[in-house]
C-alpha positions as CSV (number, residue, x, y, z in Angstrom):
1,M,-20.0,-0.6,26.4
2,S,-17.8,-2.4,23.7
3,K,-14.7,-4.7,24.1
4,Q,-12.2,-4.3,21.3
5,D,-10.4,-7.1,19.7
6,H,-6.8,-6.3,19.4
7,S,-5.6,-9.8,19.1
8,P,-2.7,-9.9,16.8
9,R,-4.7,-11.9,14.2
10,T,-7.2,-8.4,13.6
11,K,-4.2,-7.1,13.9
12,N,-2.3,-9.2,11.3
13,L,-5.7,-9.3,9.1
14,T,-5.5,-4.9,9.4
15,F,-2.2,-4.6,8.1
16,A,-3.3,-7.3,5.1
17,G,-6.1,-5.2,4.4
18,L,-4.3,-1.8,4.3
19,S,-1.2,-3.1,2.5
20,A,-3.4,-4.3,-0.3
21,L,-4.8,-0.4,-0.7
22,T,-1.2,0.1,-1.9
23,G,-2.0,0.6,-5.0
24,C,-4.6,3.4,-5.0
25,V,-1.2,5.2,-4.2
26,S,0.0,4.5,-7.6
27,L,-3.6,6.5,-9.1
28,I,-3.3,8.6,-7.0
29,V,0.1,10.4,-7.6
30,V,-0.6,9.4,-11.9
31,I,-4.1,11.5,-11.2
32,I,-1.8,14.8,-9.1
33,A,0.6,14.4,-11.7
34,L,-1.8,14.9,-14.5
35,L,-3.0,17.9,-13.3
36,V,0.0,19.7,-12.0
37,G,1.1,19.0,-15.4
38,L,-2.0,20.4,-17.1
39,Y,-1.7,23.4,-14.7
40,I,2.1,24.4,-16.0
41,D,1.2,23.1,-19.3
42,S,-1.8,25.9,-19.0
43,L,0.8,28.3,-17.6
44,I,3.3,28.1,-20.5
45,G,0.9,28.4,-23.4
46,Q,1.8,24.9,-24.7
47,R,0.0,21.7,-24.9
48,G,1.9,18.7,-24.2
49,P,5.4,18.4,-22.6
50,A,5.0,19.1,-19.4
51,T,2.1,17.1,-18.9
52,I,3.9,14.0,-20.6
53,C,7.4,14.8,-18.4
54,L,5.5,15.1,-15.3
55,V,3.0,11.7,-16.1
56,I,6.2,9.8,-17.4
57,L,8.0,11.0,-14.2
58,S,5.1,9.7,-11.9
59,V,5.4,6.0,-12.6
60,P,8.8,5.6,-10.3
61,V,7.6,8.1,-8.3
62,S,4.4,6.1,-7.2
63,L,6.3,1.9,-7.4
64,F,8.6,3.1,-4.8
65,L,5.8,4.7,-2.2
66,M,4.2,1.6,-2.9
67,V,6.8,-0.9,-2.6
68,K,7.9,1.5,0.2
69,I,4.0,1.1,1.9
70,A,3.5,-2.3,1.2
71,L,6.9,-3.5,3.0
72,T,6.2,-1.2,5.6
73,L,2.4,-2.8,6.7
74,I,4.1,-6.0,5.6
75,G,7.0,-6.4,8.2
76,Q,4.0,-5.1,10.8
77,I,2.5,-8.3,10.6
78,Q,3.2,-10.4,13.5
79,P,4.2,-14.4,13.1
80,A,1.9,-17.1,14.6
81,N,2.2,-18.3,17.5
82,F,2.0,-22.0,17.5
83,N,2.4,-23.4,21.2
84,E,4.2,-26.9,21.1
85,N,0.1,-28.4,22.9
86,E,-2.0,-27.3,19.3
87,A,1.4,-28.5,17.0
88,Q,1.1,-31.7,18.2
89,S,-2.4,-31.3,18.0
90,Q,-2.2,-30.4,14.8
91,S,0.3,-33.3,13.7
92,K,-2.3,-35.7,15.1
93,E,-5.3,-34.5,13.6
94,D,-2.9,-35.0,10.6
């Protein structure tokens, strides 16, 4: 069996990667709004009003979700812990 690496660096890189993918949430929300709007328009027999309204309303919803997800994931990133020996050795190298 392989030993899993659960170091803080690995977790931080995972959270950074996931927070970078939050832009996909916007695309998903807008596509869902478009499909629901087209469906509602087909039910009422018109072409466009529900689709346009839902797509416009999806923009603030998607922005809110993107920010919420990104801030939650970024908040879970732990800062690197340098002990005094590492900090002194780095300052000597400079």
